[in-house]
C-alpha positions as CSV (number, residue, x, y, z in Angstrom):
1,M,85.5,72.4,21.6
2,S,86.2,73.6,24.8
3,T,84.6,77.4,25.6
4,P,87.3,79.7,25.8
5,F,87.7,82.1,29.2
6,P,86.0,85.4,28.6
7,N,89.5,86.9,30.0
8,P,92.3,84.9,29.4
9,Q,94.8,87.4,29.8
10,Y,94.7,86.5,33.7
11,L,96.1,83.2,32.9
12,A,99.5,82.4,31.3
13,N,100.0,79.4,29.0
14,L,103.0,77.1,29.7
15,D,105.0,77.0,26.6
16,W,104.5,80.7,26.3
17,L,106.2,81.6,29.3
18,H,108.3,78.9,27.9
19,E,109.2,80.7,24.9
20,N,109.0,83.8,26.6
21,L,111.9,83.0,29.4
22,G,114.2,86.3,29.7
23,A,111.9,89.1,27.7
24,K,113.0,92.3,28.9
25,D,109.5,93.3,30.3
26,L,108.8,89.9,31.9
27,R,109.7,89.3,35.8
28,I,108.4,85.7,37.1
29,I,107.2,85.5,40.7
30,D,107.6,82.0,42.8
31,A,104.9,82.3,45.4
32,R,104.9,78.4,46.7
33,F,103.8,78.5,50.4
34,D,101.7,75.9,52.3
35,V,100.5,75.3,56.3
36,R,101.3,72.4,57.9
37,A,98.4,70.4,60.7
38,N,99.9,70.6,64.1
39,A,98.6,67.9,66.7
40,D,96.9,70.5,68.8
41,G,94.7,71.6,66.1
42,T,97.0,75.0,65.3
43,F,99.1,75.4,61.9
44,S,102.6,75.9,61.3
45,E,103.3,78.1,58.0
46,V,105.7,76.3,55.4
47,P,107.4,78.6,53.2
48,G,108.4,78.1,50.1
49,R,112.1,79.8,50.0
50,E,113.6,76.6,50.6
51,D,112.0,74.4,48.1
52,Y,112.4,77.6,45.9
53,E,116.4,77.4,46.5
54,K,116.4,73.8,45.5
55,G,115.1,74.7,41.8
56,H,112.7,77.2,40.6
57,I,111.8,78.3,37.0
58,P,114.4,80.2,35.3
59,G,114.3,84.0,36.1
60,A,111.8,83.5,38.7
61,L,111.9,85.5,42.0
62,F,110.7,84.3,45.0
63,V,108.1,86.1,47.4
64,D,107.5,85.2,51.0
65,L,103.4,85.6,51.5
66,Y,103.6,86.1,55.0
67,E,106.8,87.9,55.3
68,D,106.5,89.9,52.4
69,L,103.2,91.1,51.6
70,A,101.2,90.7,55.6
71,D,101.0,94.2,57.1
72,P,103.6,93.6,60.2
73,E,101.2,95.7,62.5
74,N,98.1,93.6,61.0
75,P,99.0,90.5,60.0
76,T,95.3,90.0,58.6
77,H,95.9,93.0,56.3
78,I,98.3,93.1,52.9
79,I,101.1,96.0,53.2
80,G,100.4,99.4,52.6
81,P,101.7,100.9,50.0
82,E,104.6,102.1,50.7
83,A,105.9,99.3,51.8
84,F,104.3,97.3,48.7
85,A,105.9,99.9,46.2
86,T,108.7,99.3,48.3
87,L,108.7,95.7,47.4
88,M,107.8,95.8,43.7
89,G,111.2,98.2,43.0
90,R,113.4,95.1,44.8
91,L,111.9,92.6,42.4
92,G,112.7,94.8,39.7
93,I,109.1,95.3,38.3
94,E,107.7,98.6,36.7
95,P,104.0,99.6,36.0
96,Q,104.1,98.1,32.4
97,T,106.2,95.1,33.2
98,T,103.9,91.6,32.9
99,V,104.6,90.0,36.0
100,V,103.4,85.8,35.7
101,I,102.9,83.9,39.3
102,Y,103.3,80.6,40.5
103,D,103.4,78.1,42.9
104,D,103.4,74.2,43.0
105,R,99.4,74.2,43.9
106,G,97.4,75.4,41.3
107,G,97.6,79.1,42.0
108,V,95.7,78.7,45.4
109,W,98.5,80.0,47.1
110,A,100.2,82.5,44.8
111,A,96.6,84.2,43.8
112,R,97.3,86.4,46.9
113,L,100.4,88.2,45.3
114,W,97.7,88.2,41.9
115,W,95.6,90.1,43.8
116,A,97.7,91.9,45.4
117,L,98.9,93.5,42.4
118,R,95.6,94.1,40.9
119,Y,94.9,95.7,43.9
120,Y,97.3,98.7,44.0
121,G,96.6,99.2,40.2
122,H,99.4,96.6,38.2
123,Q,97.8,96.3,34.6
124,D,99.1,92.8,33.5
125,V,99.7,90.3,36.0
126,R,98.9,86.4,35.3
127,M,98.8,83.4,36.5
128,L,100.9,80.5,35.3
129,N,98.4,77.6,34.2
130,G,99.1,74.3,36.2
131,G,102.1,76.4,37.6
132,L,105.5,74.1,38.8
133,V,103.7,71.2,38.3
134,A,103.1,71.5,34.9
135,W,106.3,73.3,34.3
136,W,108.2,70.2,35.9
137,G,105.5,67.7,33.4
138,A,106.9,69.2,30.4
139,R,110.5,69.0,31.5
140,Y,111.1,72.3,31.1
141,P,114.4,73.4,32.6
142,V,114.6,74.5,35.9
143,E,117.4,76.6,37.8
144,T,118.8,77.2,41.5
145,I,120.3,80.6,41.4
146,T,118.4,83.7,40.0
147,P,120.7,87.2,40.7
148,P,118.7,89.9,41.6
149,P,117.5,92.2,38.9
150,S,118.4,95.8,38.9
151,P,115.9,98.3,41.4
152,T,113.2,100.0,40.0
153,H,111.1,102.7,41.1
154,Y,107.3,101.8,41.7
155,E,104.4,103.8,42.0
156,V,101.1,102.1,43.5
157,K,97.5,102.9,42.3
158,P,95.0,101.6,44.9
159,K,91.9,100.3,43.6
160,P,89.8,100.2,47.0
161,A,86.8,98.5,45.1
162,L,89.1,95.6,45.2
163,R,89.0,95.0,48.9
164,V,86.2,95.3,51.8
165,E,86.6,95.3,55.4
166,K,84.2,93.9,58.5
167,D,81.6,96.8,58.2
168,E,81.2,96.2,54.7
169,V,80.6,92.6,55.4
170,L,77.9,92.9,57.6
171,A,75.7,95.8,55.3
172,A,76.4,93.4,52.6
173,L,74.6,90.2,54.7
174,D,71.3,91.6,53.8
175,D,72.1,92.9,50.4
176,P,70.3,90.6,47.8
177,D,72.3,92.5,45.2
178,T,76.1,91.2,46.9
179,R,76.9,86.8,46.9
180,I,79.2,86.1,49.4
181,I,81.7,83.0,48.7
182,D,83.5,81.0,51.7
183,A,86.7,79.5,49.6
184,L,87.7,77.3,52.7
185,P,87.3,73.7,52.4
186,A,83.7,72.4,53.0
187,P,84.3,70.9,56.8
188,F,85.5,74.1,58.2
189,Y,82.4,76.4,56.4
190,R,79.9,73.4,57.2
191,G,81.2,74.1,60.8
192,L,82.6,70.6,61.3
193,A,86.0,71.3,61.9
194,A,87.8,74.7,63.2
195,L,90.4,76.7,61.4
196,Y,91.7,78.0,64.3
197,P,91.2,76.8,67.5
198,R,90.6,79.9,69.6
199,H,88.0,80.7,66.6
200,R,84.5,79.8,66.8
201,K,83.3,77.5,63.9
202,G,81.3,77.7,61.0
203,H,81.2,80.7,58.0
204,I,79.7,83.5,57.5
205,P,75.4,83.8,57.2
206,G,74.5,83.3,53.9
207,A,77.8,82.5,52.3
208,F,78.1,80.3,49.7
209,N,80.4,77.5,49.5
210,V,82.9,77.1,46.5
211,P,85.7,75.7,47.7
212,A,89.3,76.8,45.9
213,E,90.6,73.6,45.0
214,D,87.8,72.8,43.5
215,N,88.4,75.1,41.0
216,L,91.2,73.0,39.8
217,D,91.4,69.3,38.0
218,E,93.7,66.3,39.0
219,H,96.6,67.9,37.2
220,M,96.8,70.9,39.1
221,C,95.3,73.5,36.2
222,L,91.9,75.2,35.8
223,K,89.1,73.2,34.7
224,S,87.3,73.8,31.8
225,M,85.4,77.0,31.6
226,A,82.3,74.5,31.4
227,D,83.3,72.6,34.6
228,L,84.0,75.7,36.9
229,Q,80.6,77.0,35.2
230,V,78.8,74.2,36.6
231,L,80.8,74.7,40.4
232,W,80.0,78.2,40.7
233,K,76.1,77.6,39.5
234,G,75.0,76.7,43.2
235,S,76.2,80.3,44.5
236,N,73.7,81.8,41.7
237,I,75.8,85.0,41.2
238,R,74.3,87.2,38.2
239,P,76.5,89.8,36.1
240,E,74.7,92.6,38.1
241,H,76.0,91.3,41.9
242,N,79.0,92.2,43.5
243,V,80.7,89.5,45.0
244,I,83.0,89.0,48.5
245,T,85.3,86.3,49.0
246,Y,87.3,85.7,52.3
247,C,88.6,82.2,53.5
248,G,90.9,81.7,56.4
249,G,93.4,85.0,55.8
250,G,92.9,85.9,52.5
251,I,94.6,83.5,50.3
252,Y,92.5,81.0,49.2
253,A,89.3,83.9,48.5
254,S,92.2,85.8,46.0
255,F,91.8,82.6,44.4
256,A,88.4,82.7,44.2
257,L,88.7,86.2,43.2
258,F,91.2,85.3,40.2
259,V,88.5,82.5,39.2
260,L,85.6,84.8,39.1
261,A,88.1,87.8,37.0
262,L,89.0,85.1,34.6
263,M,85.6,83.8,34.4
264,G,84.3,87.2,33.2
265,H,83.0,88.4,36.5
266,E,85.0,91.4,38.1
267,K,82.7,93.0,40.9
268,S,84.2,91.2,43.4
269,A,86.1,92.3,46.3
270,L,88.3,90.6,49.1
271,Y,87.8,90.8,52.8
272,D,91.0,90.9,53.9
273,A,91.3,89.8,57.4
274,S,88.4,87.3,56.5
275,W,87.9,84.5,59.4
276,M,91.1,85.6,61.2
277,E,88.9,88.5,62.2
278,W,85.6,87.1,61.3
279,G,85.8,83.9,63.5
280,S,87.2,85.5,66.6
281,N,84.5,88.4,67.4
282,K,81.6,87.1,68.9
283,K,79.6,89.8,68.0
284,L,79.8,88.9,64.9
285,P,77.1,86.1,63.6
286,V,78.0,82.8,62.3
287,E,76.4,80.2,60.9
288,T,77.3,76.2,60.4
289,G,75.7,73.4,58.7
290,R,75.7,72.1,54.5
291,P,76.7,74.9,51.9
292,K,74.4,76.8,50.6
293,S,73.4,76.1,47.3
294,Q,70.7,76.6,44.7
295,F,69.6,73.0,44.8
């Protein structure tokens, strides 16, 4: 018998969602997104709206991770509280609403909205285990048109402890009570490839590497609690530790926070600007090499 997750309330079960389609206090959000590698080494954003319009979970509304969630004045940061409240109101979300979020990549992109909702104080926000891939696999219905909901008034209650800035990361470099987690694929962490062509290669000194997608199995579902414990063992996180996660722009790192919370560790915060800021600033220290580990 598999070990249960300590915080299962952050995860939505496929059958449960199917049974509750159309529930009054339920809002489903499609947060599909991807990036495409270009010949010059840069990346192009691939929003998921077109695929959303071809078919999505019934009742789901679409959120663009950059157009809707990135601060237009500083794209490395999440939108401000007023803009976030306006977005939630447009989506028909209220404080008591159960929000279920999904994408077609196991949640590694959708987790950005999961974190944003938690950062702005929403209580009941869940990720759909397996996302759209699991939904398709179960042959559950999809639709192409979802009427917009009636707008609501949404009040944010920010939780500053869930987000850190560059100076806080710098201060944590020599803090034995803090673990820094790099959620990027190993080649970027090790400095074998540049995430952004004008940025330095490598990782924040002392960071442990737990690539976001390594938390998923071959079906895009979360690995078991036992398998996740093995995956995360090398980062040596203990209950008393504070954890800071980062990636390229705060998306994969949000998924790392989701997994940590599901596993019972909630003393964790997102370095929102991540490598977009750190890797471009030559005054900030950088390491390269194999992933740091206990072993």
